[in-house]
C-alpha positions in Angstrom: 133.0 -32.1 -31.4 131.1 -31.8 -27.9 133.2 -29.6 -25.4 132.7 -28.2 -22.5 134.2 -25.0 -21.3 135.6 -24.0 -17.8 138.4 -22.1 -16.1 141.5 -23.3 -16.5 143.4 -25.3 -13.4 146.8 -25.8 -12.1 146.5 -29.4 -13.0 145.4 -28.7 -16.5 149.2 -27.5 -17.1 150.2 -31.0 -18.5 147.6 -31.0 -21.0 147.9 -27.4 -22.2 151.5 -27.7 -22.8 150.7 -31.1 -24.9 148.6 -28.6 -26.7 150.9 -25.4 -27.1 154.3 -26.9 -27.9 153.5 -28.8 -30.9 151.7 -25.3 -32.3 154.9 -23.5 -31.6 157.3 -26.2 -32.8 155.4 -26.2 -36.1 156.4 -22.5 -36.5 153.7 -21.5 -38.4 151.0 -20.5 -36.5 152.2 -18.5 -33.4 154.7 -16.0 -32.6 155.3 -17.6 -29.8 159.3 -19.7 -30.6 160.1 -21.2 -27.1 158.6 -24.5 -26.0 157.2 -24.4 -22.2 157.5 -26.8 -19.5 154.7 -28.3 -17.4 155.9 -26.3 -14.4 156.2 -22.9 -16.3 152.6 -23.3 -17.5 151.5 -24.4 -14.0 153.0 -21.0 -12.5 151.5 -19.1 -15.7 148.3 -20.6 -14.3 148.6 -20.1 -10.6 149.9 -16.4 -11.3 147.3 -15.5 -13.8 145.8 -11.9 -13.3 142.5 -12.1 -11.2 140.7 -10.1 -13.9 142.1 -12.0 -16.3 140.1 -15.0 -18.5 141.6 -18.7 -18.8 139.1 -20.9 -20.3 140.1 -24.8 -21.5 137.8 -26.8 -23.9 137.4 -30.1 -22.6 136.1 -33.0 -24.9 132.9 -34.2 -23.3 133.1 -37.8 -25.0 136.8 -38.3 -24.2 137.7 -35.8 -21.5 141.2 -34.7 -22.6 141.3 -30.6 -23.0 141.4 -29.7 -26.6 142.1 -26.3 -26.5 142.3 -22.9 -24.5 142.2 -19.1 -24.8 143.2 -16.6 -22.3 142.1 -12.9 -22.5 144.9 -10.7 -20.1 144.4 -7.0 -19.7 146.4 -4.6 -22.0 148.6 -2.8 -20.0 149.0 -2.6 -16.3 150.9 0.9 -16.3 147.8 3.1 -16.7 144.0 2.7 -16.3 143.6 4.3 -19.5 143.4 0.8 -20.8 141.6 -1.1 -18.6 138.5 -1.8 -20.9 141.1 -3.9 -23.5 141.8 -7.0 -23.4 144.5 -9.1 -25.2 143.0 -12.5 -26.3 145.3 -15.9 -27.4 143.5 -18.9 -28.7 144.9 -22.6 -29.2 143.5 -25.6 -30.3 145.1 -28.8 -30.7 146.2 -29.6 -34.1 144.6 -32.6 -34.1 141.2 -31.1 -33.2 140.8 -28.1 -35.7 138.2 -26.9 -37.5 135.5 -28.8 -35.2 134.0 -25.7 -33.4 136.0 -25.8 -30.4 137.2 -22.2 -31.2 133.7 -21.0 -31.1 132.9 -22.3 -27.6 135.7 -20.9 -26.1 135.2 -17.7 -28.3 131.5 -17.4 -26.7 132.2 -18.2 -23.0 135.8 -15.8 -23.5 133.0 -12.9 -24.5 130.8 -13.3 -21.7 133.2 -13.7 -19.1 135.0 -10.9 -20.4 132.0 -8.5 -20.5 131.2 -9.5 -16.5 135.0 -8.3 -16.1 134.5 -4.9 -17.2 136.1 -5.5 -20.4 134.6 -3.6 -23.6 137.2 -4.2 -26.3 139.4 -7.3 -27.4 142.8 -6.7 -29.0 145.4 -9.1 -30.6 147.7 -10.0 -33.6 147.6 -12.6 -35.9 150.0 -13.8 -37.7 149.8 -12.3 -41.9 150.9 -16.2 -42.7 148.4 -18.1 -40.7 144.7 -17.6 -43.1 142.9 -20.0 -40.8 143.4 -18.2 -37.4 142.4 -14.8 -39.0 139.5 -16.4 -40.7 138.5 -18.0 -37.1 139.0 -14.5 -35.5 137.0 -12.7 -38.3 133.8 -15.4 -37.8 133.8 -13.9 -34.4 133.6 -10.4 -35.7 136.9 -9.1 -35.2 138.0 -6.4 -37.8 141.5 -5.9 -39.2 142.5 -2.1 -37.9 146.2 -2.7 -39.6 149.5 -4.6 -40.2 152.4 -4.7 -38.3 155.1 -4.8 -40.9 158.2 -7.3 -40.4 156.7 -7.4 -36.8 158.3 -11.1 -36.0 161.3 -12.6 -36.9 162.2 -16.3 -37.1 166.1 -16.8 -37.5 166.5 -14.4 -40.9 162.8 -14.9 -42.0 160.5 -11.8 -41.4 156.3 -12.2 -40.7 153.9 -9.6 -40.6 151.3 -9.5 -38.1 147.6 -8.8 -38.8 146.2 -6.2 -36.0 142.6 -6.7 -34.9 140.1 -5.8 -32.8 136.8 -6.6 -31.4 134.4 -4.2 -29.3 132.0 -6.3 -26.9 
């Protein structure tokens, strides 16, 4: 799919929620477990850290936002981690496996370098092999597994810890 990548804007909140909530409700792709409202998302965008990266992927053919990616500082309590960003990637369930994630990664890596990040870090659900494959394709490497890291009702899910040096 031919997409353009740009910075997220408050008016994207509705489209982002339309992507995010079905992913949350599916219960198998993310550790997020509570759907968000359009107003919550709009506030999140408005208050997004200045040094952060928040990209959306827009379809060039039809115009809707079909994916988004965020990168924020790893920790605000010390400057020792200023070079590390935490990334999250979401592509609409109906547009997966069309290269949207790859385009988002490309733009986010470049913007991250420009903002002084040297390393990107995240956790991926161990039971989400497609997401792990997408990150591995971008040269993230596995550094460990957090056992029973997430809990959904009575069910535990491991999270795979991954990183990439820019």
